[in-house]
C-alpha positions as CSV (number, residue, x, y, z in Angstrom):
1,M,84.8,115.4,119.3
2,E,83.1,112.2,120.4
3,L,85.0,109.0,120.3
4,R,83.2,106.3,118.3
5,D,83.3,102.6,118.7
6,P,86.2,101.0,116.8
7,A,85.6,100.1,113.2
8,P,84.6,96.5,112.6
9,W,87.8,95.6,110.6
10,P,90.9,94.4,112.5
11,A,93.6,96.9,113.4
12,R,96.3,97.0,110.8
13,H,99.0,99.0,109.1
14,C,100.6,98.9,105.7
15,S,97.2,98.7,104.0
16,A,95.7,100.5,101.0
17,W,93.4,103.4,102.0
18,Y,91.7,105.4,99.4
19,S,88.5,107.1,98.2
20,D,86.8,107.0,94.8
21,G,84.9,110.2,95.7
22,T,81.9,108.4,97.0
23,Y,83.3,105.7,99.2
24,M,86.4,105.2,101.4
25,Y,88.1,101.8,101.1
26,V,90.5,99.9,103.4
27,I,92.2,96.9,101.7
28,G,94.5,94.3,103.2
29,G,97.5,95.2,105.3
30,D,99.4,93.8,108.3
31,P,97.6,93.2,111.6
32,Q,101.0,92.4,113.2
33,S,100.3,88.7,112.8
34,G,100.3,88.0,109.1
35,C,98.7,89.7,106.2
36,L,95.1,90.4,105.2
37,T,93.4,90.5,101.8
38,D,90.0,91.9,102.9
39,V,88.2,94.9,101.4
40,W,86.0,97.3,103.5
41,R,84.0,100.2,102.3
42,S,82.3,103.2,103.9
43,A,80.4,106.2,102.7
44,N,80.8,108.1,106.0
45,G,83.8,106.7,107.9
46,T,81.5,105.3,110.6
47,D,79.5,102.5,108.9
48,W,81.7,100.0,107.2
49,I,80.7,97.1,104.9
50,L,82.8,94.1,104.3
51,M,83.0,93.9,100.5
52,E,85.3,90.9,100.2
53,D,86.8,88.8,103.0
54,T,89.5,87.5,100.7
55,I,90.2,88.7,97.2
56,P,90.2,85.3,95.3
57,G,93.7,84.7,93.9
58,Y,95.2,87.8,95.5
59,S,98.1,86.6,97.7
60,Q,98.4,88.0,101.2
61,R,100.6,91.1,101.2
62,N,101.1,94.5,102.8
63,N,102.0,97.9,101.3
64,P,100.0,97.5,98.1
65,N,99.8,100.6,96.0
66,Y,96.4,101.8,94.8
67,A,94.7,104.3,92.5
68,H,91.2,105.2,91.4
69,A,91.2,105.9,87.6
70,N,88.6,105.8,84.9
71,D,85.9,104.6,87.3
72,D,88.0,101.5,88.4
73,L,89.9,100.7,91.5
74,Y,93.5,99.4,91.0
75,L,95.8,97.6,93.4
76,F,99.4,97.0,92.2
77,G,102.6,95.8,93.7
78,G,102.9,95.3,97.4
79,E,105.0,92.9,99.5
80,Q,104.0,89.3,100.1
81,C,104.2,88.4,103.8
82,G,107.7,86.9,103.3
83,G,109.0,90.3,102.1
84,V,109.1,89.5,98.4
85,G,107.9,92.4,96.2
86,S,105.1,91.9,93.8
87,N,104.5,93.3,90.3
88,E,100.9,92.1,90.1
89,V,98.1,94.4,89.0
90,W,94.5,94.0,90.0
91,R,91.4,96.0,88.9
92,S,87.9,96.3,90.3
93,P,84.8,98.3,89.2
94,D,83.2,98.1,92.6
95,G,85.7,96.9,95.3
96,S,84.0,93.5,95.4
97,T,84.8,91.9,92.0
98,W,88.5,91.8,91.2
99,T,90.3,90.8,88.0
100,Q,94.0,90.1,87.8
101,L,95.7,91.9,84.9
102,P,99.0,90.9,83.3
103,D,102.0,91.4,85.6
104,A,103.6,94.8,85.2
105,P,107.1,95.0,83.6
106,W,108.6,96.8,86.7
107,S,110.3,94.8,89.4
108,G,108.3,93.8,92.4
109,R,108.0,96.5,95.1
110,G,105.8,97.4,98.0
111,M,107.1,100.0,100.4
112,Q,107.4,103.7,99.7
113,V,105.6,103.5,96.4
114,N,104.0,106.8,95.4
115,S,101.2,107.0,92.8
116,C,98.8,109.6,91.5
117,V,96.3,110.0,88.7
118,D,96.6,112.9,86.2
119,D,93.7,114.8,84.5
120,L,93.8,112.3,81.6
121,G,93.1,109.4,83.9
122,R,96.6,107.9,83.7
123,I,98.1,106.3,86.7
124,W,101.7,107.4,87.6
125,M,103.9,105.2,89.8
126,L,107.0,106.6,91.2
127,G,109.8,104.8,93.1
128,G,109.2,102.2,95.7
129,S,111.4,99.8,97.6
130,N,111.5,96.1,98.4
131,E,112.1,95.2,102.1
132,G,113.2,91.7,101.1
133,D,116.4,92.7,99.3
134,R,116.6,96.3,100.7
135,R,116.4,97.8,97.3
136,S,115.0,101.3,96.5
137,F,113.8,102.4,93.1
138,N,113.2,105.8,91.5
139,E,111.8,104.9,88.1
140,V,108.7,106.6,86.9
141,W,106.1,104.4,85.2
142,R,102.7,105.4,83.7
143,T,99.6,103.4,82.6
144,S,96.2,104.3,81.1
145,D,94.6,100.9,81.7
146,G,96.8,98.9,84.2
147,M,97.9,96.5,81.5
148,T,100.3,98.5,79.4
149,W,103.0,100.3,81.4
150,D,105.4,102.9,80.0
151,L,108.8,103.6,81.5
152,V,108.9,107.4,81.6
153,N,112.2,107.8,83.6
154,P,114.6,104.8,83.7
155,S,116.7,106.1,86.6
156,H,118.0,103.3,88.8
157,H,119.2,104.9,92.0
158,G,116.4,105.2,94.4
159,Q,115.7,107.1,97.6
160,A,113.3,105.7,100.2
161,G,110.7,107.5,102.2
162,T,109.7,110.2,99.7
163,G,106.3,111.5,98.6
164,I,104.8,113.1,95.5
165,P,102.7,116.2,95.1
166,L,100.5,116.4,92.0
167,L,100.5,120.0,90.8
168,G,98.0,121.6,88.6
169,S,95.5,118.9,88.8
170,T,92.0,118.5,90.2
171,R,92.4,114.8,90.7
172,N,93.8,113.0,93.8
173,S,94.5,109.3,94.2
174,G,96.4,107.5,96.9
C-alpha cells in the first residue's frame, strides 16, 4: 500500500463521516483548537472537494449525528464548542445547500449517538450523551422527514459508549 499525500482538509476528530453511495463526506469536527463547520466530498477518497467552508447558520460543533435517507443528507444534534448539546436538525440535497429544519423534541446531545436508516427510509436515533452535563440517554427516536420525530422507547437511563447493528436491512447510514 502506498502512502498518499494528506487530504486537503484539516486534521480533526468528532466529525461526521458518511457516504450516500456515490460520495464520501467529511463534515465539521474538532481540530483540537475549536470546531469546524466545513463540508468536504470525495468520490474516491483521494480527490476531495470543499463543498462548503462554513454552513450558513450552523453553529460550530463537534460530534454531529448524520444520516443519508430519501436522497437527502441529514445532520442532527452535536455539541457546540462549549459542550452544550444541540437538538438542531439540518437537511441537504447535495452537501452544499443546507436548510435548518425545526428543532427536534429530544434534548440536546452529541456524543455516542447512534443512528441508522431502515428499508422504509426512516432515520432511527438511539441514545447519546451530553458532555456538558455528563448525561447519557437511551431513548429511541424515529423520523421519516427530519421534521416530525416519534419517541419509540421513552427509557431514561442511558449507557454511554454503545453501538447499534442494523439487522435484516440492505441500508447503511452512519
